[in-house]
N, C-alpha and C positions, 0 to 999 in steps of 0.2 A: 824448575820446581826445587824447593828447599826442604821437602818433606823428609825427615830423618826417620830411622827405624823406631825411635822412641816417642814418636807422635802417634796419636790415635784420634781419628775423626769419625764420629758416629752420628747418625741422623735418624729421626723418625720422619714419616711423611708429615707434611704440614696439613693440619686438620681443617676440614671444611666447616665453616661456622654453623653449627647445628643447635646452638643453645646449650641446654643442660646436657653434659656429656655423661654417658653411662660407664659402667665398669669395663665393658668391652673396649671403649676408647682408651682407658687408662692402661690396659694390658701392655700395649706396645711401648708406651712411654716409660712405664715402670721398668720394663726389660732394658730399654736403652739407658735409663738412669743407673740401673744396677751394673750394667756393663761399663759405663763410663766411670762409676765409682771404683769398680774393681781395677780398671786399667790405671787410674790415678794411684790406687793403693799399691800397685805393683811397679810404680816408677815411671809411668808414661805421662807425657804432656798431652792432655786430652782436650778435645773440643767437641761439645755436645750441642747439636742444633735441633730445635723443634720450632713450631710456629703455626701460622694459619694461612690457608688459601682462601682469599676473600673476594675474588671476582666471580662473575658468571650470572647467567640468567636466573638461577634460583634465588640468589640474593636480591637481584633487582625486583623480581616479582614479590618476594616476601616483604621487602621494605615498602613496596607500594601498598600491599595489603594492610600493613601496620601503620601507614601514614607517616613514615619517617624516611630520611634519606638512606641510601645503601651504606654510606660511610658511618652514619650514626648507628645503624644496626650492627655493623661489624665491630665498631669501637666498643659497644656494650658487651658483645659476646667475647671479645678479646680479654676484657677485664675479668669476666667470669672464668674463662679458660685458664688464665694465669693464676687466678685464685685457687682453682682446682689443683693445679700443679704444685702450688705452695702447700696446700693441704696434704698432698700425697708425698711431700718432701722430695720433689723433683728439683735437681740442681742443674739447670741447663746453662750453657754459656751464651746462647743467643736465642731470642724468640723473634723469628723473621715473620713479617706480615707483607703480603703481596701488594698491599695498597701503599706501602712506604716508598717514598721517592727514590731511595737508594736501590730498591728492587726494580721499580718501573723503568727507570732510566736505562739500566743495563739490559732489561728484556727488550726494549726498543732497539738497542744496538745489536743484540743477538738476532732479532728478527730481520733487521736490515741486512746484516751480514749474510744470513741464509739466502735472502732474496738476491743480493748482488752476486753471489757465487753460483746461482742457478739451482739451489736446492728447494726453493719455493717458487710456485707459479700460481697465477690467478685462473680460476675456473668457476664452475657453478656446481653446488651440491644439491642433490635431490635424494631424499631417503627418509628413514625413520629415526627420530631423535628422542633420547631419554633425558629429560631435564634434570632429574635428581642425580644421575650418574655423569652428566655432561658428556654423553657418548652418542655417536652416530652408529647405526646398524643397518646392514642390508637385510632384505626380507628373509633370506636364508639363515641369517644369524639369530633371528628372533626365536624365542622359546614360547610356544603356544601364543604367538602374537605379541608377547611382551618382552621387555628388556631381559636378556639372558643373564645379566649380572644381579639385578635387584628384583626382577619379577614384576615390576610395575609397568603400567601402560606407556607406550611410546606415542609420539605424534609425528605426522608427516612434516617435513621441513624442506624448503627449497630456497636457496639464497646464494648470492655470489660469495665466494670464499677463496682464500689462498690455501694451497695444498703443499705439504712437504713430500718430496720424492723419496718416501721410505723404501719403495721397491728398488731404488738405485743401490741401496746398501744391504739388501737382503742376504746375498751370498756371503758378503764379508761377515755379517753378524752370526750366521750359522756356523761359519768356520771358527769364529772367536769363541762362541759358547762351547763348541765341541772340543776345542783345544785348551780351554780353561775350565776344567770340571768343577772348580771351587767357586766360580763366578756367581752362579745362581744356586742357592741352597734353600731348602733341601733339594736333592737331585730330582725329585718328582716334579718340582716346579720347572726345572730346566726341560725335562721331557715334554711337559705340557706346552711350553712355549714353542719348542721346536716342532712338535708333531701337529699342534692345533692351529698355529698362526704363521710360523716362518716357512716351513717346507711346503704347505699347500699354496703359498703365494701371498706376499705381503702387499696390502693395498696402501696407496698414498693416503696421507693423514690430513684431514681438515684442520687448519691452524689459525683461522680467523673467522669472525662472525660480523654480520651487519644487522641482524635482527634485534640486537640489544646494544646498549652503550656502556654498561658497567664492566669495564675491563681496561687493560692497558691499550691506549690508542696506538694504531700503526702510524708512525710519524710521517710516512710518505703517502698515506692513503686515508684521508679523514673519515671515510665511511666505515672503516673496519676497526675492530678491536682484536687484540691477540687472544686467540682461543686458549682454553684452560691449560693444555699440557705443555706448551712452550713456556707459558707464564708460570705455572705452578712448579714444574720440574726444575726450572732454572734457579729456584731458591737455594739449592744446595751449593751453588757457586756465587750467586749474588750476595749471599750472607757473608761470604769470605772476602768480598771486595773484588771479585773478578772484573777485569777490564775497567777498573775505576782508578782514581788518582792514588788510592792507597790499597794495594793488593798484597800487603805483607802476609795477612792471614791465609790468603789463597796460596801463595807461594810456600807457606809453611805446612799447611794441612792437606792440600789436594794432591793426589786423589783420596777420596773418602775410603776409610777402611771398611766400613759396612753401612749400607742403607738398610734399616729395619722397616719393612712394609707389611701390611696385611695382604693376604693372598688375593683379595679382590682387585688389587691394583698392581700386582706383579707384572702384568702385561705391559703397562705403561712404563714401568721402571726398568724392565729387562729388554724391551724392544725399542720403544721410542726414545728413551733417555740415552742409552748407549749410542744410538745412531746420531742423535743431536750432538753429543760430546765428540764423536768421531768427526762429524762435519765441522766442528769448531777446532779440530786439531788438538783436542785435549785427551789425556789418559782417562780410562774408565775407572769407576770405583772398583776396589779390590773384591768386594762381595756385596751381593744383594740377597738378603734373607727374607723370604716370604713366610711369615708365621701364620698359623691357623687362626680360626675365630674362637672367641670365648662365647660359647653357646649357653642358652638357658633352657633346660629341659630338652636338650638335643635340637634346639632351634635357635637361629640367629636372633640376637636381641634387636627389637624394633619397637618404636613407640606405637606404630600402627597395630602391632600384635599384642600390645599391653604386657610384654614380658621383660620390660627394662628394669635393671637393678642399678641404682645410683650409688656412688661411693660415699657421699657425704654422711648419711646416717650411720654407715658402718664405721667410718673413721672416727666420728664423734663418740661412738660407744666403746670402740676397742682400740683406737689408735691406728695410724697409717701403717705401722710396722706389721701388724697382724694381717692386714689386707695385702700388703706387698709380699709378705711371706707366702700367703696362700696362692697368689697369682703366679709366683715363680716356682712354687713347690708342687702344685697339684698336677700339672700337665707338662709333657715333653714339649719344648718350644719348637714350633714347626707344625705340630698336629693340632687339630681342633680339641678344645677342652670344654667340659660341661660345668657351668657354675651353678651352685645352689647355695642359699644361705646355710642350710643344714650341713652341707659338706664343709663349708668354711668354718662354722662354729665347732664342728666335731674335730677338725684338724687343729683348731686353736686349743681345744681341751687336751688332745692327745699329744701333739708335738710341742706346743708352747707352754701350756700350764703343767701337764704331767711330766714331760721330759725335760725341757730346758729350764723352766721356772723352778721345778722341784729340785733339779740338780743344783742350781745356784743357791736356793734357799737352804737346802740341807748342808751344803759345803760351808757356807758362811755361819750357819747356826752352830755347827759342830766345832768350828774354830773358836767361836765365841765361848762355847760351853767348856771346852777342854783346855784351851790355851789363852784364856782371857782376851780373845779377839785378835791375837797376834799370830800371823802365819808362821808356823815353825819351820826350822831348817830340817830337811829330810835326813833320815839315817840310811842305812844300807838297804837298797831295794831288793825285792824278790822277783820271782817270775811274773807275778801279777803286774808289778810296776814296769817290767821290761816290755810286756805286751802293750800296756797303755802308752808308754813312751814311743814305741814303734808306730802305733796308730797315729799319734800326734805328729810325728816327724814325717810320716807319709802323706799326711793330709794336704799340705800346701800344693804339692805337685799334682795330686788328683784334682783338687779344686781348679787349679790353673788349666789343666787339660780340658775339663768339661766347660769351664767358663769361656775359654777361647773357641770352643765349638758351639757356643751359645746354648748349651744344655744346662740351663739354670737348675732344673729339677734334679738332675744327677749330681751337680755340685753340692746342692743343699742336702741331698741324700747322704753323701759322704760325711758331711759335717754332723748330721744327725746319727750316723753310725757311731761317731765318737761320743756324742751325748749319751747314747744307749750303753756304750761300753763303760762310761763313767758311772752310770746308775747301777749297772751290774757289778762293777768294782766295789761300790759301797755295800751291796748285798753280800758279796763274797768276803770282804774284809771285816765287815761288821764293826765299825768304829765304836758303836755304843757298848760293845763288849770289851774292846781294847781299853776304853776309857775307865773301866772299873778296876783295872789292875796296874799298879805302879810299874811292874816289870814290863808291861806292854807299851809304856810311854814312847820309847824310840820307834816302835812299829807304828804307833798312832801318828807320830809326827810325820813319818814318811807318807802314810796314807793321805793325810789331810793336805800336805804340801802338793802331792801329785794331783789331787782333786782341784786345788786352787789353780795350779798351773794349767791344767786342762781347761778349766773354765775360762781362763784368760785367752787361751788359744782359740776357743770357740767364739769368744766375743770378737776377736779380731776377724775371724773367718766369716762371720755373719754380717759384718759391717756394710758391705755393698748392698745387700738385700734389705737389711733392717737397720738403717743408719741411726735411729734414735736409741736402740736397745743397748749397744755396747757401752755407751757412757754410763748407763744405769748399773751395768755389771761391774765396770771398772770402779765406780764409786763404792760399791759394796765390798770389793776386794781391796780397797785402799790404794789402787793404782792411780798415780797422778803423773808419772813420767811419760811424756808422749812417745818416747822410744819403746815403751812396753806395749804400745797400741799399734805398732806398724806391722806390715806384712813380713818385713825382714826379721822381726823379732820372733817369729814363730817357725823359722826355718830349722831351728834346732830346739831341743827341749831343755827347760831349766832356767830361763832368763828371769822368771819372777823372783825378785829378791825376798828372802825371808825377813821377818821383822815388820812387814807392813801391817797396819792396823785395819782389820775388816770392820765393816759397819752394816749391819743388817738393815735393809730397806724394805719398802713395800714389795709385795709379790710382783714379779715382772709381768706375768699374765695370769690373773686370778682365774681359777676354774669357774666356768659359768654353767647355768642351767640352760641347756640347749632349747628345750621346749618353751621355756619362759622367754628366751631371747628371740626365738622365731616368732612368737606372738607379738613381741615388741616391735620387731622389724617390719612386720606386716600390718602394724597399726592396731593390733588386738591387745588383749589382756589375758594373763594366764589364769585368772580366776575372777569371776564376777562378784561384786560386793554381796549380792543376794546369796550366792553360794557360800561365801565366807560366813555370813550370819547364820545360815541354816546349819552349817557344820558346827559352828560354835555352840548353838543351842543343843545340837545333838550330843556334843561332848559334855556339856553341862548336865544334860539329862542322864547321861551314863554315869557321871560322877555321883549324882544324887541317888541313883538307883540303889535300894537297900539290898545287901546280900543276905541270903538266908542264914539264920543263926545256927551256930554249931557249938558243940561241946568244945571247950578250950583245949583239953587234952587231945581230943580227936583231931583238931585242926593242926596239931603239930606234926602229924604224920601223913605221908602219901604212900600209896601202894607201890610196890616194886614195878608193877606194870606201867604205872604213871611215870615213874622215873625213867624207865626204858624208852619212853617216847621222846625224851629230851636228847637231842643230838649235839654233842659238843665237839668242835673241831678247832684246829689251829688255823689262824689266818694272818697273813703278812700285810701290814699297813703300807700301802704304796703311795698314798697321797692323803692329805688331811687339810681341812680348812674350817674356819668358823662358819656357823650357820648365820646367815644374814638376820640382823635385828634380834639376836639372842646372845645373852652373856653366858649362858650355861651350856649351849650345845656345840658339839663338834661334828662335822661330817667326815667320816673316814671312808676312803676307798680301799677295800681289802681284796687280796687275792687268796683264794683257797687253792684248789689244784690249778695248774697252769691254764690260763684263759678263763677261769671262773672268777669273775670280778663282781663284787657286791658293794653296795653302799650301805653304811651303817651310821645311824645318828645316836650319839651317846652324850649324856649330861655330865661331862667331865672337864669342861673348858676351864673351870675354876682351878683345876689341879694339873692340867697338862696343856701345853701349847701345841699348835699343829706341828711345829718342828720337832717337838719331843716325840710325837706319835710315829712319824715316818720311820720305817725300818723295824719297828717292833713286831714281834710275833705274839699275837694275843690269842685268847680263847674266846670263841664265838658260839653262841647258841644259834646253830645253823638253820634249824627248822621252825623258828618262830614265825608266826604269820606276819607279813609285811604291815607296817603301820606308817602313816603319813604324819610327820611332825614339821611344823613351820614350812609346809610346802615341799618337804623332801621325804621321799619314801625310804624308810629304813627297813633293810632286809636281814635283820638279825639283831643280836644284843651281845655286847662285850661283857665279860665277867669281871667284876671288881670286888675287892674286899673293902670293908668299911670299919674304921676304928670307932671307939666309943664317942668321939666328937663328931662323927659323921664324915670324916675325911675319906675320900675314895682312893684306892690304889689298884691299878690294873693288875689282873692276873696275866702274867706273861710266861712264855716258854722259851728261854734263852738258847737252849741247845738245838732248837729246831728252827732253822731259818726259813724253811718252806712252809706254806700253808697246806691245808687239806688233811692233816693227820687227825685221826679220831681220838678223842679223849675217853679212856675207859678205866 
């Protein structure tokens, strides 16, 4: 073997041709792609394999039902699968298909070798068979008479088969697993294999079939085709050219560093596959990681249950990076996770729009406003900057630790701690106040440089998970030097050169109306045309309604009791965006007391941009009845002053950074 310590070979299971793949199918492949990108980023020579397992009785039956050949069926599904991976920005090095001659030829050689060395023998199988799972079961293994894996009906099967002497290697595998605690992860999967399958006694495995023909032919017995697991599992080495005329990839990358598999096929990968490799005299993979399922409403996604969520509509509306981030961020890798559109959209708003997108937008906008778009050189830092610098410099080691443990959620959590620190740093330093005083220019330069450098570090760190987003951030920062985009460049703070010209771009992740998007994703609409018409008529009627006449002098005054009903408080603007299809309206997200978040719609877009608003402490009429404008519910009113020409100026309270103070 020529595998060096700086190579990294990662695989997903080869997927069975199931047609349109749902989000659960993408979960494992996104994780593998994220890990492969991270290892490349940190200097490894990486090989990432995925593909399709295209043989078996299911395919033969389905093709017959459709009136096409099995090859035509799998060819069409392969095109759709590779298109999905392209949509999800998956960068694999090889897409292996078990119908390819390069694979079939080696599988035949492996099967013959097992037979010739006595590991395979011919006998007859009689028992219960699950066609969807391609698995044989004894009556005691069935659950309520059905397949224990998928819960679907089984059928009796009796046929001549070849069997692999798995029992011959049982004690060896038990010892290997117990002496290599990192081999099967998480540890719960290892315990399950040992206690449920190995220690009770390992049965020999059926490895050929005669009841169908769609498979790799056994070249020394024309009535048999190689059964799924020798065929499918061998892809990890046939893709590298094992036992072929060109085995350079095999010598370079084997053994695999990690096989990522779903928990439903852990048994095949941690029992059958290691025994096959041992029988071939080959080293075992360094690790097999059995991740959990991506559930929908706490239930496994299934077409038969009608709870399948497909990735294409989500990617088309929000981009692949948003979905990739959610899949890697929402759940600890290894445990089951629950997917809902609402949870994904909510995290998009909170993490991507409010936190990351807002940070980038505010940073670039303030550099444009105060330094003509040129990143300034920093002056002497203070304690605030020392803390921010320490967080930045500690980040790479923390991310590496969690990524190498395949804990993608924890790695992203560390990155978002830095995002949060940067947003709090803006609130503490208040650049909009510093910008008003010439004496504070050195301080303002330091603040904005540190923010720009932190944004660069964040862009580098998120690249494996969100490969399309860093380029958009770098363009806004004016970063063109590839050296500033590397993992090595964030090992210490301060590599961003001053003098770069920033250029504000579109919002990275615009804030969305969750309810409206949920309706769109489910095929509905947020408001029926009839409802819009009725509301419009109601509004027109209200405008035409005549107010009772009053004496002019009397109308100038209100009672003290009436005035006391108005509650004025300070509110800090934490996010702001334009209201869709309106030139006049802005939608501000404001915070009163900690955790008290309100949405306010104000007609000041002619005088203030969203970037101008963020960070301001404004005066809010807190107890105004909510009102819906352009589909957005406004929960208050901002106070403004108006000059003789009608120009509006916000009433702000510069000395109070926090919201919730009552005005009296």
